[in-house]
Structure formats: structure tokens, C-alpha cells
C-alpha positions as CSV (number, residue, x, y, z in Angstrom):
1,M,-3.0,-4.7,11.6
2,G,-5.9,-4.3,14.0
3,V,-8.0,-6.4,16.3
4,S,-8.9,-9.9,14.9
5,D,-12.6,-11.0,15.1
6,S,-13.6,-13.9,17.3
7,Y,-16.9,-15.7,17.7
8,L,-18.1,-17.9,20.6
9,S,-20.7,-20.7,20.5
10,R,-23.2,-21.0,23.3
11,T,-21.0,-23.7,24.9
12,E,-17.9,-21.5,24.7
13,V,-19.7,-18.5,26.2
14,Q,-20.7,-20.8,29.1
15,L,-17.2,-22.0,29.6
16,L,-15.8,-18.4,29.5
17,L,-18.3,-17.2,32.1
18,G,-18.3,-20.4,34.2
19,I,-22.0,-21.0,33.9
20,N,-24.3,-23.7,32.6
21,S,-27.1,-23.4,29.9
22,F,-29.6,-22.3,32.6
23,G,-27.2,-19.7,33.8
24,L,-26.8,-18.3,30.3
25,W,-30.6,-18.1,30.0
26,R,-30.7,-16.3,33.3
27,L,-28.1,-13.8,32.2
28,V,-30.0,-12.9,29.0
29,K,-33.1,-12.2,31.2
30,K,-31.2,-10.3,33.9
31,Y,-28.9,-8.1,32.0
32,D,-30.3,-5.9,29.2
33,D,-26.8,-5.1,28.0
34,F,-25.7,-8.7,27.6
35,P,-24.5,-9.1,24.0
36,Q,-27.0,-10.6,21.7
37,P,-26.3,-13.4,19.2
38,T,-24.8,-12.2,15.9
39,E,-24.4,-13.4,12.4
40,P,-21.7,-16.1,12.2
41,P,-18.7,-15.5,10.0
42,H,-19.2,-16.4,6.4
43,D,-18.4,-20.0,5.6
44,L,-16.7,-20.3,2.2
45,L,-17.9,-24.0,2.1
46,A,-21.5,-23.1,2.7
47,G,-23.7,-24.7,0.0
48,F,-21.5,-27.7,-0.3
49,G,-22.3,-31.1,1.3
50,D,-24.8,-31.2,4.1
51,K,-26.9,-28.1,4.7
52,K,-27.6,-27.3,8.3
53,E,-28.7,-24.3,10.3
54,P,-25.8,-22.0,11.3
55,E,-24.9,-22.3,15.0
56,E,-25.8,-19.4,17.2
57,V,-22.7,-17.4,18.0
58,R,-21.8,-14.2,19.9
59,D,-19.0,-11.7,19.4
60,G,-16.1,-12.9,21.6
61,F,-14.8,-9.4,22.3
62,Q,-18.2,-8.1,23.3
63,I,-18.7,-11.0,25.7
64,Y,-15.2,-10.6,27.2
65,R,-15.6,-6.8,27.6
66,W,-19.1,-7.1,29.1
67,A,-17.7,-9.6,31.7
68,A,-14.9,-7.2,32.6
69,H,-17.4,-4.4,33.2
70,T,-19.9,-6.5,35.1
71,P,-18.9,-7.0,38.8
72,E,-20.4,-10.5,39.0
73,F,-18.1,-11.7,36.2
74,A,-15.2,-9.1,36.2
75,H,-12.8,-11.9,37.3
76,R,-13.6,-13.7,34.1
77,G,-13.5,-10.7,31.7
78,A,-10.6,-9.1,29.8
79,V,-7.7,-8.6,32.2
80,L,-6.9,-5.0,31.0
81,L,-10.5,-3.9,30.8
82,R,-11.2,-4.7,34.5
83,P,-11.2,-1.9,37.0
84,L,-7.7,-1.3,38.2
85,P,-6.9,-2.0,41.9
86,Q,-7.3,1.1,44.2
87,D,-3.8,0.9,45.7
88,L,-1.9,-0.1,42.7
89,P,1.6,-1.4,43.6
90,P,4.2,-0.4,40.9
91,G,5.3,-3.0,38.6
92,R,8.9,-3.8,37.5
93,W,10.7,-4.4,34.3
94,A,11.5,-8.1,33.7
95,G,13.7,-8.0,30.6
96,Y,13.0,-9.2,27.1
97,K,11.8,-12.5,25.8
98,D,12.0,-13.8,22.2
99,T,8.6,-14.9,20.9
100,V,7.1,-16.4,17.7
101,R,6.5,-12.9,16.5
102,G,9.7,-11.2,17.5
103,P,11.3,-9.9,20.8
104,A,9.0,-8.7,23.5
105,L,9.5,-6.8,26.8
106,D,8.0,-8.1,30.1
107,W,6.7,-6.2,33.1
108,H,5.8,-7.9,36.4
109,T,2.6,-6.2,37.6
110,A,-0.2,-6.6,40.1
111,L,-2.2,-8.5,37.5
112,G,0.6,-10.8,36.4
113,T,3.2,-10.4,33.8
114,I,2.4,-8.2,30.8
115,R,4.3,-9.0,27.7
116,V,4.5,-6.3,25.0
117,V,5.5,-7.3,21.5
118,R,6.8,-4.6,19.2
119,C,4.8,-5.6,16.1
120,D,1.6,-4.3,14.5
121,D,0.8,-7.2,12.2
122,R,-2.5,-9.0,12.5
123,K,-3.0,-11.7,15.3
124,V,0.3,-11.0,16.9
125,A,-1.2,-10.8,20.4
126,T,-3.2,-14.0,19.8
127,D,-0.2,-15.9,18.4
128,V,2.1,-15.0,21.3
129,A,-0.5,-15.6,23.9
130,T,-1.3,-19.0,22.3
131,E,2.4,-19.8,22.4
132,V,2.6,-18.9,26.1
133,A,-0.6,-20.8,27.0
134,G,0.7,-23.9,25.2
135,R,3.7,-24.0,27.6
136,S,4.1,-24.2,31.3
137,N,4.2,-20.3,31.4
138,P,7.0,-20.0,34.0
139,D,7.0,-16.2,33.6
140,G,3.4,-16.0,34.7
141,V,2.3,-14.0,31.6
142,A,-1.3,-12.9,32.0
143,V,-1.6,-10.6,29.0
144,V,0.2,-10.2,25.7
145,C,0.0,-6.7,24.1
146,A,0.9,-5.9,20.5
147,L,0.9,-2.6,18.6
148,Y,-2.2,-1.5,16.8
149,G,-0.4,0.7,14.4
150,D,-2.2,3.9,15.4
151,M,-2.4,6.5,18.1
152,S,-4.9,6.4,20.9
153,F,-5.9,9.1,23.4
154,R,-3.0,8.4,25.9
155,G,-0.3,6.9,23.8
156,P,0.1,4.3,21.0
157,A,-2.9,2.0,20.5
158,L,-2.6,-1.6,21.7
159,V,-4.2,-4.9,20.9
160,A,-4.3,-7.4,23.9
161,A,-4.9,-11.1,24.2
162,D,-5.0,-12.9,27.6
163,T,-3.3,-16.2,28.0
164,A,-6.5,-17.5,29.5
165,H,-8.4,-16.9,26.2
166,P,-5.7,-16.2,23.6
167,G,-8.2,-16.3,20.7
168,I,-10.1,-13.2,21.9
169,E,-8.3,-9.9,21.1
170,Y,-9.4,-6.5,22.4
171,E,-8.1,-3.0,22.5
172,A,-6.1,-2.0,25.5
173,D,-5.0,1.5,26.8
174,W,-1.3,2.3,26.7
175,S,-1.6,4.4,29.9
176,D,-3.2,1.6,31.8
177,V,-0.4,-0.7,30.9
178,A,2.1,2.0,31.9
179,A,0.3,2.5,35.2
180,L,0.6,-1.2,35.9
181,A,4.2,-1.3,34.8
182,G,5.0,1.7,37.1
183,Q,6.9,3.5,34.4
184,D,6.7,5.1,30.9
185,L,6.8,2.4,28.2
186,P,9.4,2.6,25.4
187,W,8.5,3.4,21.8
188,W,10.4,2.6,18.7
189,P,9.4,4.2,15.3
190,D,8.4,1.6,12.8
191,L,11.7,1.8,10.8
192,L,13.8,1.4,13.9
193,R,11.8,-1.4,15.4
194,L,14.9,-3.6,15.2
195,P,15.2,-6.8,17.3
196,H,18.7,-6.0,18.6
197,L,17.5,-2.6,19.8
198,I,14.5,-4.0,21.6
199,R,16.6,-6.7,23.3
200,A,19.2,-4.1,24.4
201,W,16.8,-1.6,25.9
202,Q,16.7,-1.0,29.6
203,P,14.7,1.5,31.7
204,G,16.5,4.9,32.0
205,A,18.7,4.3,28.9
206,P,19.0,7.2,26.5
207,A,17.5,7.0,23.1
208,A,19.7,5.0,20.7
209,V,20.9,7.0,17.7
210,V,20.5,4.5,14.8
211,E,21.0,4.6,11.1
212,V,17.7,3.9,9.3
213,P,18.2,0.6,7.4
214,A,17.9,0.7,3.6
215,N,14.9,-0.9,2.1
216,N,15.0,-3.1,-1.0
217,N,14.4,-0.3,-3.4
218,E,17.2,1.8,-2.0
219,K,19.5,-1.2,-2.1
220,I,18.6,-1.8,-5.8
221,L,19.3,1.8,-6.7
222,R,22.6,1.9,-4.8
223,R,23.7,-1.3,-6.6
224,A,22.9,0.3,-10.0
225,A,24.7,3.5,-8.9
226,G,27.8,1.5,-8.2
227,N,27.7,-0.5,-11.5
228,D,30.5,0.7,-13.8
229,A,28.6,-0.6,-16.8
230,F,26.4,2.5,-16.6
231,D,27.6,6.0,-17.5
232,V,27.9,8.8,-14.9
233,T,24.5,10.2,-15.8
234,S,22.7,7.0,-15.2
235,Q,24.6,6.4,-11.9
236,L,23.6,10.0,-10.9
237,A,19.9,9.3,-11.6
238,A,20.0,6.1,-9.5
239,T,21.8,7.9,-6.7
240,D,19.3,10.7,-6.7
241,M,16.3,8.4,-6.3
242,A,18.1,6.3,-3.7
243,N,18.9,9.5,-1.7
244,D,15.2,10.6,-2.0
245,I,14.1,7.2,-0.6
246,R,16.6,7.5,2.3
247,N,15.5,11.1,3.1
248,N,11.8,10.0,3.1
249,R,12.6,7.1,5.5
250,I,14.5,9.3,7.9
251,D,11.7,11.9,7.8
252,A,9.1,9.1,8.4
253,A,11.0,7.9,11.6
254,L,11.3,11.5,12.9
255,H,7.5,12.0,12.2
256,D,6.7,8.7,14.0
257,N,8.5,9.8,17.1
258,E,6.9,13.2,17.0
259,I,3.4,11.8,16.7
260,F,3.7,8.9,19.2
261,G,5.9,10.7,21.7
262,K,4.0,14.0,21.8
263,E,2.4,15.5,24.8
264,G,-1.0,14.0,25.7
265,R,-4.3,15.8,26.2
266,G,-4.7,18.1,29.2
267,E,-2.0,18.5,31.7
268,R,-0.8,14.9,31.7
269,R,1.7,13.8,29.2
270,N,1.7,10.5,27.3
271,P,3.6,7.9,29.3
272,V,5.9,7.2,26.3
273,V,9.7,7.2,26.3
274,I,11.4,7.4,22.9
275,A,13.8,4.5,22.7
276,A,15.5,5.2,19.3
277,V,16.0,8.2,17.0
278,P,17.3,8.1,13.4
279,D,20.8,9.3,12.7
280,T,20.5,12.6,11.0
281,G,24.2,13.4,10.7
282,H,24.1,13.6,6.9
283,H,20.4,14.3,6.5
284,P,19.1,15.3,4.1
285,L,21.1,13.8,1.3
286,R,21.2,15.6,-2.0
287,S,18.3,14.7,-4.3
288,D,15.9,16.3,-6.8
289,G,18.7,17.2,-9.1
290,D,18.5,18.8,-12.6
291,R,15.5,17.2,-14.3
292,Q,17.0,17.0,-17.8
293,V,20.1,15.3,-16.4
294,L,17.9,12.8,-14.4
295,E,15.7,12.1,-17.5
296,A,18.9,11.4,-19.6
297,G,20.2,9.1,-16.9
298,W,16.9,7.1,-16.8
299,L,16.9,6.9,-20.6
300,G,20.3,5.3,-20.5
301,L,19.1,2.8,-17.9
302,A,16.0,2.0,-20.0
303,L,18.2,1.2,-23.0
304,S,20.6,-0.9,-21.1
305,T,20.8,-4.7,-21.2
306,Q,22.1,-5.0,-17.6
307,P,20.0,-6.8,-14.9
308,D,20.7,-4.0,-12.5
309,A,19.0,-1.6,-15.0
310,V,15.9,-3.8,-15.1
311,A,15.6,-3.7,-11.3
312,A,16.2,0.1,-11.2
313,I,13.6,0.8,-13.9
314,E,11.1,-1.4,-11.9
315,V,11.7,0.8,-8.9
316,A,11.3,4.0,-10.9
317,V,8.0,2.8,-12.5
318,G,6.5,2.5,-9.1
319,R,8.1,5.6,-7.5
320,Q,8.6,8.3,-10.1
321,P,7.5,7.2,-13.5
322,D,7.4,10.7,-14.9
323,L,11.3,10.6,-15.1
324,L,11.2,7.7,-17.5
325,P,11.2,8.1,-21.3
326,F,7.8,6.5,-21.9
327,G,4.2,6.9,-21.1
328,A,1.3,4.7,-20.1
329,L,1.4,0.9,-20.6
330,T,-1.0,-0.1,-23.4
331,E,-2.2,-3.4,-24.8
332,V,-4.0,-3.7,-28.1
333,P,-5.2,-7.0,-29.7
334,M,-3.8,-8.0,-33.0
335,R,-6.5,-7.8,-35.6
336,P,-6.2,-8.2,-39.4
337,G,-7.1,-4.9,-41.0
338,A,-7.0,-2.9,-37.8
339,V,-5.2,0.4,-37.5
340,S,-2.6,-1.3,-35.3
341,E,-1.7,-3.6,-38.1
342,R,-0.6,-0.6,-40.2
343,W,1.4,0.7,-37.3
344,A,3.1,-2.6,-36.7
345,R,4.5,-2.7,-40.2
346,R,7.1,-0.1,-39.3
347,L,8.2,-1.8,-36.1
348,T,11.7,-3.3,-36.2
349,M,13.0,-6.3,-34.3
350,C,15.6,-5.7,-31.6
351,D,17.4,-7.2,-28.7
352,P,15.5,-6.7,-25.4
353,T,16.4,-3.7,-23.3
354,A,15.6,-3.1,-19.6
355,A,12.5,-1.2,-20.8
356,H,11.3,-4.3,-22.7
357,V,11.8,-6.5,-19.7
358,V,9.9,-4.2,-17.4
359,L,7.2,-3.8,-20.0
360,A,6.7,-7.6,-20.1
361,Q,5.9,-7.7,-16.4
362,G,6.6,-11.4,-16.4
363,K,4.7,-12.2,-19.6
364,R,6.4,-14.4,-22.1
365,A,7.4,-12.3,-25.1
366,E,7.3,-13.8,-28.6
367,A,9.2,-10.8,-30.1
368,F,10.9,-7.7,-29.0
369,L,10.5,-4.7,-31.2
370,I,10.9,-0.9,-31.3
371,D,9.0,1.9,-32.9
372,P,11.7,3.7,-34.9
373,L,9.8,7.0,-35.0
374,T,9.2,7.3,-31.2
375,D,11.7,4.8,-29.8
376,M,9.0,3.2,-27.7
377,P,9.6,-0.5,-26.8
378,V,7.0,-3.0,-28.1
379,L,6.3,-6.7,-27.4
380,R,4.3,-9.2,-29.3
381,T,2.8,-11.5,-26.6
382,A,-0.4,-13.1,-25.5
383,D,-3.1,-12.0,-23.1
384,R,-4.7,-14.1,-20.4
385,E,-6.9,-15.9,-22.9
386,G,-4.0,-16.7,-25.1
387,Q,-4.9,-14.1,-27.8
388,Q,-2.1,-12.3,-29.6
389,V,-1.6,-8.7,-28.5
390,W,0.7,-5.8,-29.0
391,R,2.0,-4.5,-25.7
392,F,3.8,-1.2,-25.6
393,Y,4.4,2.0,-23.8
394,A,2.7,5.1,-25.2
395,P,5.0,7.8,-26.3
396,L,5.3,11.0,-24.2
397,T,5.3,13.2,-27.4
398,L,5.0,12.6,-31.1
399,P,7.5,13.6,-33.8
400,A,5.9,16.5,-35.5
401,G,8.0,18.4,-38.0
402,D,5.7,20.5,-40.1
403,A,2.8,18.0,-39.9
404,E,-0.5,18.3,-38.1
405,L,-3.1,16.0,-36.7
406,A,-5.2,14.6,-39.6
407,S,-7.6,12.3,-37.7
408,V,-8.0,10.2,-34.7
409,V,-8.8,6.4,-34.8
410,L,-10.4,4.7,-31.8
411,H,-9.0,1.1,-31.5
412,H,-8.5,0.0,-27.9
413,T,-6.7,3.3,-27.4
414,V,-6.4,6.5,-29.2
415,W,-4.4,6.5,-32.5
416,V,-3.3,9.6,-34.4
417,T,-2.9,9.9,-38.1
418,T,-0.8,12.9,-39.4
419,S,-0.9,15.0,-42.5
420,D,2.5,13.6,-43.6
421,G,1.1,10.0,-43.7
422,H,2.3,8.6,-40.3
423,L,0.3,6.8,-37.7
424,H,1.1,6.8,-33.9
425,P,-0.4,5.7,-30.7
426,A,-1.4,9.0,-29.0
427,P,0.9,10.3,-26.4
428,C,0.0,9.8,-22.8
429,T,1.5,10.4,-19.3
430,P,2.7,7.3,-17.4
431,S,0.0,7.5,-14.8
432,E,-3.1,7.9,-17.1
433,H,-4.8,6.0,-19.9
434,L,-6.8,7.0,-22.9
435,W,-10.3,5.7,-23.5
436,W,-13.7,6.6,-24.8
437,G,-17.3,5.6,-24.4
438,N,-19.7,5.6,-21.4
439,G,-17.6,5.6,-18.2
440,Y,-20.6,5.1,-15.9
441,G,-20.3,8.7,-14.8
442,D,-16.6,9.2,-15.5
443,R,-16.0,11.0,-18.8
444,P,-12.9,10.5,-21.1
445,S,-11.5,13.9,-20.5
446,E,-7.9,12.5,-20.6
447,A,-8.3,11.6,-24.3
448,A,-10.1,14.9,-25.0
449,T,-7.2,16.8,-23.4
450,V,-4.6,15.0,-25.5
451,I,-6.6,15.5,-28.7
452,N,-7.1,19.2,-27.9
453,L,-3.4,19.7,-27.5
454,L,-2.4,17.8,-30.7
455,L,-4.9,19.8,-32.8
456,D,-2.9,22.9,-32.1
457,D,0.6,21.3,-31.6
458,L,1.3,17.8,-32.9
459,G,4.6,17.7,-31.0
460,G,3.2,19.0,-27.7
461,T,3.7,17.2,-24.5
462,P,0.4,16.3,-22.7
463,N,-0.2,17.5,-19.2
464,L,-3.1,15.7,-17.7
465,R,-3.0,17.1,-14.2
466,E,-6.2,19.1,-14.9
467,H,-7.7,16.9,-17.6
468,W,-11.2,17.7,-16.3
469,N,-10.8,21.1,-17.9
470,A,-10.8,19.6,-21.4
471,P,-13.2,21.2,-24.0
472,K,-16.6,20.0,-23.1
473,G,-17.6,19.4,-26.8
474,L,-14.6,17.1,-27.3
475,T,-15.3,15.3,-24.1
476,A,-18.9,14.8,-25.1
477,L,-17.9,13.5,-28.5
478,L,-15.6,10.9,-27.0
479,N,-18.2,10.0,-24.4
480,E,-20.2,8.4,-27.2
481,D,-19.9,4.6,-27.6
482,H,-18.0,4.6,-30.8
483,K,-17.3,1.2,-32.5
484,Q,-13.7,-0.1,-32.5
485,G,-11.9,1.4,-35.5
486,T,-14.0,4.6,-35.7
487,E,-12.1,7.4,-37.3
488,L,-12.8,11.0,-36.3
489,T,-11.5,13.5,-38.9
490,R,-9.7,16.7,-38.0
491,S,-12.7,18.8,-39.1
492,S,-15.1,16.8,-36.9
493,L,-12.8,17.2,-33.9
494,L,-12.4,20.9,-34.5
495,H,-16.2,21.2,-34.8
496,A,-16.8,19.3,-31.6
497,R,-14.2,21.4,-29.8
498,M,-16.2,24.6,-30.6
499,T,-19.6,23.1,-30.0
500,P,-21.0,23.2,-26.4
501,P,-22.6,19.9,-25.4
502,R,-26.3,19.6,-25.4
503,T,-28.0,20.0,-22.1
504,R,-30.5,17.3,-21.1
């Protein structure tokens, strides 16, 4: 979203202002505020083929704005930046028109027809103005406006492009357009900016009460919730997250209307009429249920072999990964004699589950496995260079029993050996990762926090929300550039935890 850049050559500046090369030279001498040449846009092909000096260019918007504010050239400047007529006759609504970028509403005004497109993507104003300029323009469109996606001083921000120069975009004032139209302009919140609503709008019509459409994530979760292959708990988990998405979308539409339809500064209100409001008849839907029930439901989906479960897990990974039964995604190269080789010996082959498919993220898996001690899914696959790697989710907790942490091994992640002879990838939350070494100012406090916890409670669940409060001595130890495969014993870790780091 936003105003697109445009650059004009000397010849294009002359054509825009209706002058010759001598006239341009005169303007530069006469007007101190005339825009100076600027750096041309970067040419990706520069350095290939013939090398030639870059052509002198000027910022198209600056030239167009300067002309609008300069009496001698105002008639050639940006239409909506020129001074408004003193006795401004009221405009009139002229219905809707379908354009290359969606339906638009037209107003016949003293400056010609203004066409407003309800879209805030980039180059919308230019695309529609170019479309109009390429035809006979029977509607007399002078300016095309599109949404900027933000709030201005007197209403929603607008991007404009004149049909005379569709390639030059500039910011326009909503209140100026409303003054030319002779009426408040309609506003639709982003999620209710639906073509059929825009086409049906008329001045004076009450705000339409509309159901907020479901997005793809909600549709995926509703489909999973209705799949009889899943147990009731999994259906409940999918429904809970779908309801949360719907509640958020309705709240977003309400907030949009509140922000863009609010009173303006001073005594004058913003010339905005709300054209649609979300249907809140059943809002809010029930969500944020019992956490243990939701976690059990997502575990069932993770273990499923249904495609609907894969799609639902992918939504959850991006939306609320802390409900899922696994931690951070981790990748470790396969190396003979490495600590990961010892861990891999206990992995067992299995059929792929939804968790395996989401873990793969489109990579081709050579084997699907599971860690029988932590139930974490594991893949044998290849990295971008074709090297064999283990790809897995870190566990959230470790099976402890009466064991304690015996040592930590640093091999592309943190590994934990236990006093009863087991080896595990260290537990980690879904949104963090464990590392060590010089972080160029960032210290490995996440790993220090996890190790600090496991030293006291091997079966503890890491909470990394305040990882920066990890013991400074442990963090300093892990901030050293240890070689891959370095083993830190329990005694060395306990000693580091008690030792304040040296000050420099």
C-alpha cells in the first residue's frame, strides 16, 4: 500500500509543464523551490552491456505538486492539490463502475468526475487511471482515488492519480474530495469491503449489517471440526481456535469503523459515513476453553493421518503454537560419531502423522521416525545443499523419573545427557531456539535458562518469557565459542551458575 514512486526525464518534465528546454532552464533560474534533479531509480541491469551516464530525472510527484501550488502552472499540476474554486458547486453521486481493481464509486464534481476505488493495494490509482485514459473516457473521469490504508487528519488517507498523468501518484485529502462531492463519503472496514456491498450503496442508505466472511484459516478449522474422523476433543480444539479467529475479525471490523469514522479534530467532524457494520448477533463466540482439554485435542490432531488434521496443525503452528505438543523446529546434520548419532539409534520408524507432514514443510522426507521416549516426530531428509540432516521438533519437557542432568553437549543445538544413561535434545518452547557462541551482542540466555531449570528439575517445563534473567555465569559460559561436540559436565555448569561473569 502507499504512493508509488515516479520519475520524469527532462523531456517528460517539459511535456507535463508545456514548456521547451529553454523554458525549463528559465524555471530553474526563476523559482528557488523548483524541484532539483534526483538520483534515478536503481537499474538492476546496470553494469551489463553498454555503460552510459544515467539520465537526469526529477521526482514526478514533486514536480506535479509544485505545479499545482504555482499559479503560473496550477492548471498543469495535480488536480486535487490545486486551490479549490471559491464558489464550489456541490457535486453529485454518479453510481458505481467496475474497474480493473474492483468496483468504484463516481462523483461528478466541478473538477470533473472523481472515481474512488475501495482498495489499498499498491498502484491501484495508477492502474485504474491508466485504464480510463486508454479508453474514450465517456464518464469524464479526471481523478482516480484509492485508499492509502491509513488515517489522515480529516478522514481516511487517499492516493490519487489523474487521468492526464496516470503514472504520477500523490496523496489527496479525503475532506477535499468530500467537499467536491458535496456529501460525506462512504467507508467500509477492510473485512467488509465486499464488491456487492460497494455496488449496492446509495447516498442516505443505512449502514448494512453484514456477516464478516470467514478467512481460509477459519474455513480450515471449521472443516476439521466437522470431520467425524476426529474425536470430540479434537473437534472442540479446532472449533475453539476457529471461534477465536472469528471473534478477532469482528473486533477488527468494529475497530476499523471506530478509527475511520471517529470525530475529526476541532469542531468539524470527519466527512465519513459508515457504510457497513459487522453482524454481532452472536459475538463473541465461545473460545479460550480449558487449556488441558485443548492441548489434548491438538495432540489428537497431531497424531492423526487425515489431511484435515495437517491443514489444522499448519494453522495452529502459525497462530497458537503453544497449544501443540512439541517445541521448536530443529535441524541437525548427520555426522558419524556425533552425539546425534547416538540419539538416532533409539528412533523407530513409523507411518507419517500430521505432525510429520507439517514438520517437513514441503521437504522430501526419506524416513519418518519417532523418538519413543519423548514422542517427538523426526524426519531424515536433506538440507538445501543436499546434505543429510535430522529434522525434528524439540520436546517441551524431558522424561525424568529419578534421574538428573549429567552433562550438556553442544552440537547444532543443546543436548542433555542424564544420570540414567539417556540422551535427549534439550526441551524448548515453540517460538524460541537454543544456541551458543558469540551472538554479535545477543547472548544465548534461552539456552542458559533451560539448563538452569534442568539442573534443578530434569522434568521441568521451560518458560522462556523472561530468558534474559538467566544466571549471568551460565549465560557467559554459553557465550563462548565452543566447538561442535563440546561437552559441559554438571559440575562445570553448576560452577558457572554460581560464578559472576568477569567484568571487562
